[in-house]
Each structure stands twice: as C-alpha cells, then as structure tokens.
N, C-alpha and C positions, 0 to 999 in steps of 0.2 A: 504493500500500500504506500509506504513512504517513497519507494522508487517511482511509483506513478505520479505522486504529488510533486516530486522533484522535476520530472519531465514536464509537468504542466506549468511549472514556474519558469522553465527555460524559454528564452526567446526563440521564435521560429524564423529560420533564414531560408529563403528560396533562392537557389543558385541556378542561373539560366545560362545555357551554352547551346547555341544553334549551329556551331561549326560542324562540318561534315567530314572532318579528317582529324585523327589524333595528332596533337601538336602541343605547343607551349601552354595554351589556355587550358587544355584538358589535363595536362600534368599539374598545372596550378590548382585546378579544382579538386583533383584527387588528393594532393598533399594538404591543401587547405582543409578539406573534410576530415582528414586524419588528425589534424591539429585541433580542430574545433569540436569534434564529435562529443566530447565530454562537457563542453561549455554551452552548447546550443542544440536545438532540435533542427536537423538539416533535411531539406527537401530539394529536389532538383528537377528541372525541366530540360531535357536534352534530346538529341537526335541520334547519337552514336550508341549502338548496342554495346560496344566494348567499354565505353565510358560508363554506361549504365551498370554494367556488370561490376566494374571496379568500385563505383560509388556504393552500390548495394552491399558489397562485401564489407564496407565501412559503416554500415547501418543507416545509410541515407535512403530515404523514401524517394524513388525515382518515377517520374512521369516521362515515358518515352514516346515521342511522336515521329512519324516518317520523315526522312531527309529530303524526299523528292529531288533526287540529284539532277534530273533533267528540267525541272521547273522549280528552281530554288526559292522563288518568291512565295510558293505555296507553303513552305515550311514556316515562313515568317507570318503569313496570314493565319495559319493554323495556330501558331503560338499566341498571336493576338487574341484569338477566339478562346483558347483554353486557359490563358493566364488568369483572367478574373475568376474563373471557376476554381482554379487551384488556390488562389489567394483566399477566397471566401471559405472554401471547404476546409482548407488546412489552417485557417486563421494565421496566415503569414503576417509577420510584423516588419521584416526586413527583406528586401529583394536585392540580390547581387547580379548585376548585368555585365556581360562581357561581349566584345565584338562590335562591329560597325552597325549593321542593320538591327542587331539586337537592341540597340539604344532606343528604338521606337517603343519598346515595352516600358520605358520609363513613364510614358504618358498614362496608360491605364493604371500602373502601379501607384503613381502619385494620386490619381483620382480616387483610388480605393483606400487611401490613407496610409500606404506603406512608407517606411523609411527607405529611400532608394540610394543604393551604393553602386557606382559605376566604376569598374576596374578598367583602366586604360593600360593595355599591354604594349603600346607602342605609339608613335606619332600618328596624327590624323591622316597624313599622306595625301590630302586632297590637292595639294600643290603639284603632285607627281602626274596627274592625269587631266585630260581635257574631256569635258562632258560629251563632245561630239565625236571623239575618237574612242574613248573607253567608258561609255555610260555605266556599264555594269560595275566598274571599279570606282568611278568618280562619285556617283550619287550616294552609295552607302557611306562613303567617307564624309561627304557634306552633311548628310543626315546625322552622323555621329557628332560632328562639330556643333551642329545646331541644337542637338538634344542634350549635350553634356551639362548645360546650365540647369536642367530639370533635376539633376541628381542632388540628393541631400548631401552626399559626400562623394568625392572622387579619389580613388586610390590609383596612384601611378607606380609602375614597377621600377622606375629609375628616375633620377633627376633629369636626364635628357628628355624623357617622356613628359615630365612635369612642366617643362618649359612651354610647350604649346598649350597645355591646359591652363596655366596661369594667365594666359592672354585673355581667357574667357571667364574663368571661375575665380571668385575671391580666395585668397590664400588660406583663410580659416576653414574653408571647405575642402581642402586638398591635403592628402597624406601621401608621402613617398614611402612605400614599403616594398623593398626589393624582394625578388624570389629568394628562397632559402633551401638549404640542404636539410631534409627531414632527419637524416642520420649520417653523421660523418664517418666514412670508412677509416680504419686505422692507417696511419701514415706509413707507407712502405718505401718512399724515397725513389729517386730516379736511378736508373741503371748506370753504373759508372762506365762500363764498356758496352758498346752496342755490337751485337753479332749480326753481320749482314745476312739477309737484307734488313735494313732498318725499317721497323714497322711503324708506319704513319697511320693515323686514324682521323676520319671525318665522320661526324654524327650530325644529322640534320635533314631538313627537307631538301629534296632534289628539285629546286627551282632555280632559274637563271640568276636571280638576285643574290642567291647564296654564294655565288662566285666559285663553285667547285671547278668549273672549267678553267679558271686561272691556275688552280693547283695542278690540274692535269697537264697544262702547258708547261708549268714550272718544272714538273718532274722529268720532262724529256731531257733536261740538262743535268740530271743527278743520277749517278749509277747506284746500284745495290740498294734500292728502296722498294718497299711494297706498301701499297695504300689499301686500307680497308674502308669501304663506304657503307655506313649504316643509315638507312633512311629511304624514303620513296617520294615520288612526286611527278609532276607532268613533264619535267625536263630529263627524266631518267634515260629515255631512249637516245636522246642526243648526247648525253654524257657518256653512255656506253660506246657510242660511235667514236667520240673524241678520245676514249681511253684505249682504243685499239693500239697494240704494240707496247703498252705500259703494263707493269705488274700491278693490276688493280682488281680487287674483288668486291663486287656489289652484293651486299648481304640483305638488302631490302629493309623494310620497317621491322624493328625489333621492340617489343614491349618492355624489355629489360636489357639495356645495353651494357650493364655493369661488367660483364666478362670481357667485352671489347676494350673497355678502359684498362682492365687489368692486364691485357695482352699487349697493349701498344707501348711504343717508346716515346712518341711525340704526338700531340694532338694539334690539328690545324683547322682553323675556322677562317676562311677567306671571304666572308660575307661582304657584299657591296652595300648592304643596307637597303631600306631602313630596318633597324632592329630595335625592339623595345627593351630587351635586356641581354639575353644570351644564356639560357639555362644550361645548354650542353657544355658551354665553356666553363661555367661554374662547376658543373659535375666533373669535368676533366681535371680542373684545378684541385677539387676535393679528393680526387683519386691520386694526387701527387704527380700527375703528368706535366712535364714541361710543355707549355702551350705557345703556339705561334698564331696570332690573330690579326686581322686588319685593324687599322687605327681609327675606326669609327668612334664618335664621341662617347657612345655608351660603352664600347670596349675599353676606352681609356678610364671610364668611371669604374668598371668592374675590376680592372687591374691596377688601380691606383696610379694611373698615368704611366703604365708600362713597367712598373716595378715588380708586378706579380706574374707577368707573362711578356713574351717578346712581341712587339708590334711591328707590322710592316705597312708601307704606304698603300692605302686602299686602292685596289684595282691595278697595281703595278706588279706585273709578272716578274720582272728582273729583280725587284727588291724582295719579293716573296722568295724567289729562288736563292738569292744571296743570303737572306736571313736564315732560311732553312738549312743551307749548307753550313753556315756558322754554328747553328744549334747542334747539328749532327756531329760536327767536328770538335766541339768544346764541351767535355764532360763537366767542368766546373760551372759553366753557364747553365747547363741543363739542371744541375743540382740546385743552383741558386734559384732558378725559376720554379722548380718543383717545390722547394721549401716555402718560398714566398707566396706561391699560389695557394698552397694548402693552408698556410697561416692566415691569409686574407679571407678565405671562405670561412674558416673556423671562427674568426673574430667578428666578421661583419655579416655574413650570410648564414647565420645559424637560426635554428627554430625558436630559441628562447627570445631573441630579439624580435622576430616576426610575430610570435604569439602575443607579446605585450602590445605591439602596434595594432594588431587586429582586434584584440579585446577592447582597446580604446576606440577604434574606428567603428565597431559595431555596438559599442556601449554595453558590453557583456561583463 
C-alpha cells in the first residue's frame, strides 16, 4: 500500500520521441529513464519498437504509434491526435519534447496545463536550407525555432546549442545539461605499442555530414591501418564504394558498441557538423581511447579546447591524415590523450552531475 501511495505522489513525465531511427535522442531517453525511474513516474510516446522495448525494460509505460516511413507527416498528425488522450488519461504533469516537428506538440501540451520541457539536441539549422530547395528539411527547423518560446523550460545539451536558443528564450528558462556516461568503465589506458594493422574505429550515423568519406580518403596515404565502421545510414552504399581497396569493415548498426571501443587503438570522428554534442566521442573518451576529432565548436567544448582529444581542421583531409599519422607514431601522445579524455568525462560528464541538473529542471 505504501508503495502505491509513493507512486501516486511522484510527478508524471511524458517523454515524446517521433524519430524513426535509433540515434542520439533515443540513447538520451533511454539513459534519462534509467536515471529518473526512481524519482518520477515515466510515460513515453514513440514510434520505434526497439526504443519501446528498451524503455519498457526500465519500467516506462510506452504508447507506440506507427512510423509511417513513406508518409512521415502522418506520424506527427497521429501524435497530435493521441497526445491529449495520453495526457488526460495518465494525468501527465510534465511533457518532455525532442526533435524538430515534435515541437508542434508543445501547443496542445500547454493548452492542457502541462509543464513543457523542450530538449534541444543541436542547433536549429534553419540557416542551412532554402524553403524552395529543401522544404522537407527547412520547414521542420523553422517550426522548431518558432515553437521553442512555448516551452516552460529549454534544456540544451551543450553550450554551443544554447547559443541559438538564447537568441529567442530568456536565460532563466534555459539549462545547459550535457549528455553523460551512465556508468564509467574502469580505466585501462592506451596501448603503449601498436601491433599492425593499427585498429581505427568510427561509430556513428552513415550520412555525408558525418565526414567519414574524409577519413577514407585520408587512409589511402597511411599503411598498416584497419578501420572498423559501426553504424548505418543513407550514405552507406556510397561509403562502401569509396572504401574499395582500403582495409575497412562495415559492421552496421550495433545496439551495444562497447566491445568495439575495447578492441580499437584510436577513435576518429571526422564530422563536418552541425553536431549538438557528440555522444560517441564521449563514450570513446570514457573507454580510454585516444581520440582524433574535427575542430567543431562543440568538439572543442567536449575536449576542453583540444586538451582531452586531438583536433584536426574541419573538412581538411591533409590535416586529418597528418594528425592521424602523428597519433599513431607517438605513444606518449596517445597516452596523454587517453588519460585526459577519461578524466574529462569522469569529472564533467558523469551521472551525478546530470541527475542534480535534471531534478532541478523538472522540479523533482
């Protein structure tokens, strides 16, 4: 009886994710659910069966709707229809919105008296597209920018993401809460001597903006290396074509990439941006891997301006190749970045810091 009473006094949080592929937002919701499950009653509205399965295993009550992959607008229309029902039936007090078009749901949520929290996982990006050339990309981003003032509170996953939000939303309604490592692996250190072929690792979406094609080009000038690619996406077929003649292994999407971090010598993230944070880079640093990443502003933020990982000039193949050769050939440098990266994640991106911030943001 006392357990039931405790559950009744907990705030109810509805987490919404209408993304149709597993990625950073889905990882975020899974880890957030694990962190908050004892502090709140969690409900979710999503379209991905895999995410639904993971959330249910954490005790989250999930409402799963079809993704409508060929008519994406239908999933948002359906979400608009079922959201009020879920809010009223489950007596939801707080709603957490993610994504671009998902921001439309802030309107009915506010109308029904919910506290609305909008998590921004990256910049608005509306300046990257023209409405007449890419309407499917342009209008969701504009809608997101126009909707964000409706949020009671906005959570930004990085200071870089927060810059754009601060142009629209008052400072007192914004929190910067970076992603975090739910559990830090024990530190194993970087290998002092590398046995050829040197094992490089890329983990992430296979889209052009992620810049993997730059790494493939850079590898043509470096002997005795092997690259493992973990991830999937619309650019995979082109990347496989570009990888012909190189020692590359495409592993596809993996729900748990931990073993790949454990097998690798060096982690490389050549993303051209935009990026909201860089979860896989944080994970690689937490596994003690020396990392080589592009010098995007958010990557500078994660690595304390390049002290916790080696940075190369964004989009520059020659600089990428030169920095990679330097890292491969210098054991002391690899050890220094391995140690600094691990310590950076342990100190800044840990679950205790994140939990305190979320308890404050949600008023728990």
